[in-house]
Residue frames as a rotation matrix with the C-alpha (Angstrom) as fourth column:
MET 1
0.911 0.349 0.221 -14.20
0.411 -0.824 -0.391 -2.19
0.046 0.447 -0.893 0.80
ALA 2
-0.099 -0.975 -0.199 -10.98
0.859 -0.185 0.478 -0.57
-0.503 -0.124 0.855 -0.33
ALA 3
0.737 0.370 -0.565 -11.05
0.145 -0.904 -0.403 3.15
-0.660 0.216 -0.720 -1.05
LEU 4
0.767 -0.471 0.437 -9.21
0.430 -0.129 -0.894 4.56
0.477 0.873 0.103 -4.02
THR 5
0.399 -0.733 -0.551 -5.65
0.686 -0.160 0.710 5.55
-0.608 -0.662 0.439 -3.20
PRO 6
0.474 -0.311 -0.824 -3.52
-0.450 -0.890 0.077 8.43
-0.757 0.334 -0.561 -4.44
GLY 7
-0.682 -0.706 -0.191 -2.34
-0.470 0.223 0.854 7.79
-0.561 0.672 -0.484 -7.97
SER 8
-0.450 0.624 0.639 -5.62
0.662 0.713 -0.230 6.08
-0.599 0.319 -0.734 -8.97
THR 9
-0.907 0.314 0.282 -7.72
0.049 -0.587 0.808 7.43
0.419 0.746 0.517 -11.80
ALA 10
-0.705 0.708 0.049 -10.92
-0.310 -0.246 -0.918 8.89
-0.638 -0.662 0.393 -10.40
PRO 11
-0.600 0.559 0.573 -13.95
0.765 0.611 0.206 7.06
-0.235 0.561 -0.794 -11.84
ASP 12
-0.926 0.345 0.153 -16.14
-0.230 -0.837 0.496 9.34
0.300 0.424 0.855 -13.91
PHE 13
-0.530 0.829 -0.181 -19.77
0.803 0.421 -0.422 9.79
-0.273 -0.368 -0.889 -12.94
THR 14
-0.696 0.472 0.541 -22.82
-0.116 -0.817 0.564 11.90
0.708 0.330 0.624 -13.58
LEU 15
-0.501 0.561 -0.659 -25.04
0.865 0.302 -0.401 12.71
-0.026 -0.771 -0.637 -10.60
ARG 16
0.146 0.656 0.740 -27.80
0.486 -0.699 0.524 15.25
0.862 0.283 -0.421 -10.00
THR 17
-0.880 -0.410 0.240 -27.45
0.063 -0.601 -0.797 18.18
0.471 -0.686 0.555 -7.62
GLN 18
-0.662 0.639 -0.392 -29.99
0.518 0.012 -0.855 19.26
-0.542 -0.769 -0.339 -5.04
HIS 19
-0.229 0.564 -0.794 -31.46
-0.504 -0.766 -0.399 21.42
-0.833 0.309 0.459 -7.85
GLY 20
0.629 0.532 0.568 -31.68
0.096 0.671 -0.735 18.57
-0.772 0.516 0.371 -10.37
LYS 21
0.643 -0.473 -0.603 -28.74
-0.766 -0.417 -0.490 19.73
-0.020 0.776 -0.630 -12.49
ALA 22
0.930 -0.367 -0.014 -26.53
0.360 0.920 -0.155 16.96
0.070 0.139 0.988 -13.88
VAL 23
0.541 -0.841 0.024 -22.89
-0.804 -0.509 0.306 17.22
-0.245 -0.185 -0.952 -12.80
ARG 24
0.933 -0.325 -0.158 -20.28
0.216 0.852 -0.476 15.10
0.289 0.410 0.865 -14.55
LEU 25
0.624 -0.750 -0.218 -16.87
0.234 -0.087 0.968 14.73
-0.746 -0.655 0.121 -12.93
SER 26
-0.088 -0.733 0.675 -15.07
0.917 0.205 0.342 14.62
-0.389 0.649 0.654 -16.27
ASP 27
0.637 0.342 0.691 -16.42
0.603 -0.779 -0.171 18.08
0.480 0.525 -0.703 -17.08
HIS 28
0.948 -0.310 0.070 -13.94
-0.276 -0.694 0.665 19.32
-0.157 -0.650 -0.744 -14.45
ARG 29
0.453 -0.817 0.356 -10.92
0.572 0.573 0.587 17.52
-0.684 -0.062 0.727 -15.92
GLU 30
0.914 -0.316 0.256 -8.70
0.004 -0.623 -0.782 20.21
0.407 0.716 -0.568 -17.30
PRO 31
0.265 -0.886 -0.380 -4.93
0.794 0.425 -0.435 19.81
0.547 -0.187 0.816 -16.88
ASP 32
-0.790 -0.566 0.236 -4.61
0.358 -0.738 -0.572 23.42
0.498 -0.367 0.786 -15.69
GLY 33
-0.002 0.911 0.412 -8.08
-0.152 -0.408 0.900 23.60
0.988 -0.061 0.139 -14.18
LEU 34
0.030 0.139 0.990 -9.39
-0.973 -0.221 0.060 23.47
0.227 -0.965 0.129 -10.65
ALA 35
-0.940 -0.210 -0.269 -8.97
-0.112 0.934 -0.339 20.36
0.322 -0.288 -0.902 -8.57
VAL 36
0.138 0.990 -0.011 -12.12
-0.416 0.068 0.907 18.68
0.899 -0.121 0.421 -7.30
LEU 37
-0.872 -0.223 0.435 -12.56
-0.486 0.295 -0.823 18.03
0.055 -0.929 -0.366 -3.61
LEU 38
-0.125 0.811 -0.571 -15.01
-0.375 0.494 0.785 15.11
0.919 0.312 0.242 -3.64
VAL 39
-0.819 -0.107 0.564 -16.56
-0.571 0.055 -0.819 14.59
0.057 -0.993 -0.106 -0.20
PHE 40
-0.262 0.729 -0.632 -18.76
0.068 0.667 0.742 11.57
0.963 0.151 -0.225 0.52
TYR 41
-0.801 0.090 0.592 -20.96
-0.594 -0.237 -0.768 11.73
0.071 -0.967 0.244 3.62
PRO 42
-0.922 0.378 0.086 -23.53
0.349 0.906 -0.241 9.31
-0.169 -0.192 -0.967 5.07
PHE 43
-0.118 0.984 0.131 -26.81
0.970 0.086 0.226 11.21
0.211 0.154 -0.965 5.51
ALA 44
-0.526 0.124 0.841 -28.25
-0.034 -0.992 0.125 14.72
0.850 0.037 0.526 5.39
PHE 45
0.329 0.741 0.585 -29.88
-0.524 -0.372 0.766 15.94
0.785 -0.559 0.267 8.60
THR 46
0.696 -0.171 -0.697 -27.62
0.595 0.680 0.428 13.94
0.401 -0.712 0.576 10.91
GLY 47
0.914 -0.212 -0.345 -25.44
0.139 -0.636 0.759 15.60
-0.380 -0.742 -0.552 13.54
VAL 48
0.018 -1.000 0.021 -21.92
0.333 0.025 0.943 14.87
-0.943 -0.010 0.333 12.31
CYS 49
-0.239 -0.069 0.969 -22.79
0.968 0.056 0.243 15.28
-0.071 0.996 0.053 8.62
THR 50
0.760 0.577 0.299 -24.55
0.587 -0.807 0.063 18.58
0.277 0.128 -0.952 9.25
ALA 51
0.721 -0.554 -0.417 -21.55
0.034 -0.573 0.819 19.90
-0.693 -0.604 -0.394 11.21
GLU 52
-0.249 -0.858 0.449 -19.12
0.576 0.241 0.781 18.80
-0.779 0.453 0.434 8.47
LEU 53
-0.066 0.285 0.956 -21.15
0.976 -0.181 0.121 20.35
0.208 0.941 -0.266 5.67
ARG 54
0.938 0.323 -0.126 -21.59
0.346 -0.897 0.274 23.59
-0.024 -0.301 -0.953 7.62
ALA 55
0.313 -0.907 -0.281 -17.81
0.129 -0.252 0.959 23.72
-0.941 -0.337 0.038 8.06
LEU 56
-0.431 -0.439 0.789 -17.34
0.811 0.194 0.551 23.19
-0.395 0.877 0.272 4.31
ARG 57
0.516 0.689 0.509 -19.95
0.813 -0.581 -0.038 25.88
0.269 0.434 -0.860 3.60
ASP 58
0.906 -0.123 -0.404 -17.94
0.143 -0.810 0.568 28.27
-0.397 -0.573 -0.717 5.75
VAL 59
-0.021 -0.986 -0.168 -14.63
-0.121 -0.164 0.979 27.60
-0.992 0.041 -0.116 3.92
GLU 60
0.497 0.281 0.821 -15.95
0.679 0.463 -0.569 27.04
-0.540 0.841 0.039 0.39
GLU 61
0.992 -0.126 -0.008 -14.61
-0.107 -0.804 -0.585 30.39
0.068 0.581 -0.811 -0.84
ARG 62
0.302 -0.936 0.181 -11.16
-0.782 -0.135 0.608 29.65
-0.545 -0.325 -0.773 0.60
LEU 63
0.031 -0.250 0.968 -11.15
0.246 0.940 0.235 26.23
-0.969 0.231 0.091 -1.06
ALA 64
0.781 0.306 0.545 -12.12
0.594 -0.095 -0.799 27.79
-0.192 0.947 -0.256 -4.41
GLY 65
0.857 -0.509 -0.075 -9.45
-0.514 -0.853 -0.089 30.46
-0.019 0.115 -0.993 -3.94
GLY 66
0.032 -0.860 0.509 -6.97
-0.620 0.382 0.685 27.66
-0.784 -0.338 -0.521 -3.32
GLY 67
-0.564 -0.296 -0.770 -7.92
-0.825 0.204 0.526 25.99
0.001 0.933 -0.360 -6.58
ALA 68
-0.974 0.206 0.091 -10.62
0.197 0.975 -0.100 23.46
-0.109 -0.079 -0.991 -5.68
ARG 69
-0.335 0.941 -0.047 -14.22
-0.702 -0.216 0.679 22.90
0.629 0.260 0.733 -6.67
LEU 70
-0.820 0.087 0.566 -16.23
-0.464 0.479 -0.745 21.29
-0.336 -0.874 -0.352 -3.89
LEU 71
-0.146 0.787 -0.600 -18.65
-0.623 0.398 0.673 18.43
0.768 0.472 0.432 -4.63
ALA 72
-0.675 0.001 0.737 -20.39
-0.672 0.410 -0.616 16.56
-0.303 -0.912 -0.276 -1.79
VAL 73
-0.364 0.476 -0.801 -22.06
-0.530 0.601 0.598 13.18
0.766 0.642 0.033 -2.35
SER 74
-0.653 0.229 0.722 -24.54
-0.557 0.499 -0.663 11.15
-0.512 -0.836 -0.198 -0.31
CYS 75
-0.935 0.354 0.035 -27.03
0.311 0.765 0.564 8.40
0.173 0.538 -0.825 -1.10
ASP 76
-0.425 0.809 -0.405 -29.93
0.240 -0.331 -0.913 10.65
-0.873 -0.485 -0.054 -0.09
PRO 77
0.147 0.560 0.815 -32.61
0.977 0.048 -0.209 11.44
-0.156 0.827 -0.540 -2.70
MET 78
-0.583 -0.405 0.704 -32.22
0.639 -0.764 0.090 14.73
0.501 0.503 0.704 -4.59
HIS 79
0.227 0.775 0.589 -35.30
0.126 -0.623 0.772 16.27
0.966 -0.101 -0.239 -2.97
THR 80
0.777 -0.064 -0.626 -33.99
0.628 0.137 0.766 15.55
0.037 -0.988 0.147 0.53
LEU 81
-0.262 -0.962 -0.069 -30.72
0.953 -0.270 0.138 17.25
-0.152 -0.029 0.988 -0.42
ARG 82
-0.321 0.218 0.921 -32.63
0.424 -0.837 0.346 20.29
0.847 0.502 0.176 -1.66
VAL 83
0.756 0.646 0.110 -34.46
0.150 -0.334 0.930 20.76
0.638 -0.687 -0.349 1.65
PHE 84
0.557 -0.631 -0.540 -31.23
0.794 0.212 0.570 20.16
-0.246 -0.746 0.619 3.58
ALA 85
-0.448 -0.772 0.451 -29.24
0.872 -0.488 0.032 22.64
0.195 0.408 0.892 1.46
ASP 86
0.019 0.550 0.835 -31.96
0.208 -0.819 0.534 25.29
0.978 0.164 -0.129 1.80
GLN 87
0.892 0.365 -0.267 -32.15
0.296 -0.024 0.955 24.79
0.342 -0.931 -0.130 5.56
GLU 88
0.479 -0.797 -0.369 -28.37
0.723 0.119 0.681 24.99
-0.498 -0.593 0.633 6.01
GLY 89
0.782 -0.153 -0.604 -27.62
-0.332 -0.923 -0.195 27.72
-0.528 0.353 -0.773 3.46
ILE 90
-0.162 -0.839 0.520 -25.45
0.173 0.495 0.852 25.42
-0.972 0.228 0.065 1.35
ASP 91
0.532 0.311 -0.788 -24.82
-0.615 -0.498 -0.612 26.63
-0.582 0.810 -0.074 -2.20
PHE 92
-0.534 -0.768 -0.354 -22.19
-0.818 0.362 0.448 24.14
-0.216 0.528 -0.821 -3.36
PRO 93
-0.006 0.583 -0.813 -23.42
-0.747 0.538 0.392 21.01
0.665 0.609 0.432 -5.18
LEU 94
-0.349 0.057 0.935 -24.85
-0.660 0.694 -0.288 18.24
-0.666 -0.718 -0.205 -3.02
LEU 95
-0.450 0.067 -0.891 -24.95
-0.810 0.389 0.438 15.25
0.376 0.919 -0.121 -5.34
SER 96
0.306 0.693 0.653 -27.45
-0.836 0.524 -0.163 12.42
-0.455 -0.496 0.740 -5.02
ASP 97
-0.705 -0.542 -0.458 -26.05
-0.665 0.730 0.161 8.90
0.247 0.418 -0.874 -5.39
PHE 98
-0.200 0.761 0.617 -29.52
-0.785 0.252 -0.566 7.54
-0.586 -0.598 0.547 -4.67
TRP 99
0.559 0.467 0.685 -30.11
0.013 0.821 -0.570 5.45
-0.829 0.328 0.453 -7.79
PRO 100
0.457 0.135 -0.879 -28.61
0.156 0.961 0.228 3.13
0.875 -0.241 0.419 -8.68
HIS 101
0.963 0.135 0.231 -28.17
-0.176 -0.331 0.927 3.24
0.202 -0.934 -0.295 -4.92
GLY 102
0.653 -0.745 0.135 -24.58
-0.256 -0.050 0.965 3.96
-0.713 -0.665 -0.224 -3.92
GLU 103
0.868 -0.285 0.407 -23.10
0.497 0.526 -0.691 3.22
-0.017 0.801 0.598 -7.34
VAL 104
0.540 -0.695 0.476 -20.59
-0.161 -0.640 -0.752 6.09
0.826 0.329 -0.457 -7.22
ALA 105
0.463 -0.354 0.813 -19.69
-0.883 -0.110 0.455 5.49
-0.072 -0.929 -0.364 -3.56
ARG 106
0.804 -0.164 0.572 -19.00
0.095 0.984 0.150 1.84
-0.587 -0.066 0.807 -4.49
ALA 107
0.798 -0.503 0.333 -16.77
0.403 0.034 -0.915 2.93
0.448 0.864 0.230 -7.39
TYR 108
0.268 -0.697 0.666 -14.70
-0.530 -0.683 -0.502 5.00
0.804 -0.219 -0.552 -4.95
GLY 109
-0.281 -0.387 -0.878 -14.65
0.339 0.816 -0.468 2.19
0.898 -0.429 -0.098 -2.35
VAL 110
-0.965 -0.089 0.246 -16.57
-0.171 -0.500 -0.849 4.09
0.199 -0.861 0.468 0.32
PHE 111
-0.041 0.999 -0.023 -19.99
-0.711 -0.013 0.703 2.42
0.702 0.045 0.711 0.37
ASP 112
-0.811 -0.100 0.576 -21.05
-0.533 0.530 -0.659 0.61
-0.240 -0.842 -0.484 3.55
GLU 113
-0.658 0.541 -0.524 -23.18
-0.191 0.553 0.811 -2.28
0.729 0.634 -0.260 2.26
GLU 114
-0.609 0.402 -0.683 -24.57
0.757 0.552 -0.350 -3.08
0.236 -0.730 -0.641 5.70
LYS 115
-0.453 0.394 -0.800 -25.76
0.435 -0.685 -0.584 0.45
-0.778 -0.613 0.139 6.44
GLY 116
0.221 0.572 0.790 -26.64
0.961 0.009 -0.275 1.36
-0.165 0.820 -0.548 2.84
CYS 117
0.987 0.075 -0.143 -24.71
0.063 -0.994 -0.089 4.63
-0.148 0.079 -0.986 2.81
ALA 118
0.400 -0.897 0.187 -21.35
0.147 -0.138 -0.979 6.17
0.904 0.420 0.077 2.02
VAL 119
0.412 -0.413 -0.812 -18.74
0.889 -0.013 0.458 6.37
-0.199 -0.911 0.362 4.75
ARG 120
0.854 -0.106 -0.510 -16.80
-0.051 -0.991 0.120 9.61
-0.518 -0.076 -0.852 5.22
GLY 121
0.121 -0.810 0.574 -14.46
0.875 0.360 0.324 9.44
-0.469 0.463 0.752 2.25
THR 122
0.745 0.026 -0.667 -12.72
-0.165 -0.961 -0.221 12.45
-0.647 0.275 -0.711 0.75
PHE 123
0.206 -0.641 0.739 -10.76
0.884 0.446 0.141 12.54
-0.420 0.625 0.659 -2.49
LEU 124
0.312 -0.220 -0.924 -8.73
-0.310 -0.943 0.120 15.41
-0.898 0.249 -0.362 -3.92
ILE 125
0.360 -0.052 0.931 -8.71
0.765 0.588 -0.263 14.93
-0.534 0.807 0.251 -7.69
ASP 126
-0.469 -0.613 -0.636 -6.41
0.116 -0.756 0.644 16.98
-0.876 0.229 0.426 -9.90
GLY 127
0.091 0.532 -0.842 -7.39
-0.703 -0.565 -0.432 18.52
-0.706 0.631 0.322 -13.23
GLY 128
-0.535 -0.357 -0.766 -6.15
-0.811 0.473 0.346 15.43
0.238 0.806 -0.542 -15.06
GLY 129
0.454 0.843 -0.290 -8.49
-0.673 0.537 0.509 13.13
0.584 -0.036 0.811 -13.15
THR 130
-0.177 -0.600 -0.780 -5.93
0.228 0.746 -0.626 11.56
0.958 -0.288 0.005 -10.83
VAL 131
0.900 0.393 -0.186 -6.63
0.232 -0.072 0.970 11.09
0.368 -0.917 -0.156 -7.13
ARG 132
0.055 -0.923 0.381 -3.89
-0.109 -0.384 -0.917 13.05
0.992 0.009 -0.122 -5.36
TRP 133
-0.886 -0.267 0.380 -4.99
-0.383 -0.044 -0.923 12.72
0.263 -0.963 -0.063 -1.73
THR 134
0.031 0.926 -0.377 -7.58
-0.128 0.378 0.917 10.77
0.991 0.019 0.130 0.20
VAL 135
-0.898 -0.153 0.412 -8.86
-0.431 0.120 -0.894 10.31
0.087 -0.981 -0.174 3.72
VAL 136
-0.109 0.870 -0.481 -11.55
-0.119 0.469 0.875 7.87
0.987 0.153 0.052 4.87
ASN 137
-0.807 -0.044 0.589 -13.16
-0.583 -0.101 -0.806 8.04
0.095 -0.994 0.056 8.29
SER 138
-0.780 0.595 -0.196 -15.71
0.611 0.791 -0.028 5.73
0.139 -0.142 -0.980 9.85
LEU 139
-0.016 0.914 0.405 -19.30
0.671 -0.291 0.682 6.89
0.741 0.283 -0.609 10.18
PRO 140
0.741 0.447 -0.501 -19.07
0.669 -0.439 0.599 8.56
0.048 -0.779 -0.625 13.61
ASP 141
0.020 -0.875 -0.483 -15.69
0.746 -0.309 0.590 10.27
-0.666 -0.372 0.647 12.99
ALA 142
0.915 0.338 -0.220 -15.84
0.160 -0.804 -0.572 13.80
-0.371 0.489 -0.790 11.59
ARG 143
0.221 -0.842 0.493 -13.15
0.945 0.059 -0.321 15.04
0.241 0.537 0.808 9.23
ASP 144
0.123 -0.325 -0.938 -11.05
0.524 -0.781 0.340 18.14
-0.842 -0.534 0.074 9.78
VAL 145
0.938 0.295 0.183 -11.49
0.313 -0.494 -0.811 20.88
-0.148 0.818 -0.556 7.16
GLU 146
0.544 -0.803 -0.244 -7.92
-0.677 -0.591 0.438 22.01
-0.496 -0.074 -0.865 7.83
GLU 147
-0.136 -0.554 0.821 -6.73
0.152 0.807 0.570 18.66
-0.979 0.202 -0.025 6.41
TYR 148
0.566 0.419 0.710 -8.46
0.758 0.074 -0.648 19.54
-0.324 0.905 -0.276 3.13
GLU 149
0.973 -0.184 -0.137 -6.76
-0.213 -0.948 -0.236 22.90
-0.086 0.259 -0.962 3.05
ARG 150
0.160 -0.967 0.200 -3.32
-0.550 0.081 0.831 21.37
-0.820 -0.243 -0.519 3.72
ALA 151
-0.046 -0.130 0.990 -3.82
0.555 0.821 0.133 18.76
-0.830 0.556 0.035 0.98
LEU 152
0.819 0.398 0.413 -4.91
0.565 -0.431 -0.704 21.43
-0.103 0.810 -0.578 -1.48
ALA 153
0.773 -0.595 -0.220 -1.93
-0.538 -0.799 0.271 23.61
-0.337 -0.091 -0.937 -0.58
ALA 154
-0.087 -0.822 0.564 0.40
-0.178 0.569 0.803 20.64
-0.980 -0.031 -0.196 -1.20
LEU 155
0.278 0.285 0.917 -1.21
0.795 0.468 -0.386 20.10
-0.540 0.836 -0.097 -4.62
ALA 156
0.518 -0.062 0.853 -0.70
0.581 -0.707 -0.405 23.75
0.628 0.705 -0.330 -5.56
PRO 157
-0.072 -0.634 -0.770 2.20
0.997 -0.072 -0.034 25.15
-0.034 -0.770 0.637 -3.50
SER 158
-0.896 -0.260 0.359 1.55
0.310 -0.947 0.088 28.69
0.317 0.190 0.929 -4.78
SER 159
0.022 0.999 -0.036 -1.97
0.624 0.014 0.781 28.55
0.781 -0.040 -0.623 -3.34
PRO 160
-0.255 -0.081 0.964 -2.97
-0.421 -0.888 -0.186 31.36
0.870 -0.453 0.192 -0.92
LEU 161
0.831 0.531 -0.165 -4.11
-0.100 0.435 0.895 28.77
0.547 -0.727 0.415 1.68
């Protein structure tokens, strides 16, 4: 498994949110538009994932103010993501890569075939669809939200972050 690296073109996809709405990555590709912070996580309702998504929930407005749209992806079914989002007060899109199982995570090089889930991969994609920054952690290793903010600030130096 080799995750996409900076400079790669981000594979397009269409996945459903926790509310059943289709989200297509290419709909966010505008040269002067917002970047997309694409965050893959293993499973809803697990300790590390819940803590990471709560942290993202708490900084979502700052990320948007810094020029990024947040999309989080797991291989959980859409209905599981709906219950999880409601329980945790998460309003940003939680995308279901349930079927075909892990197809998008595989395209980004962050699917663990043995465990059947995405590893903790994060990709900052600019408005032109190019991966500008990435970090991949193993399943038990949480990511640092401040890293996201630093990467976003580097992408847009005039950002208020």
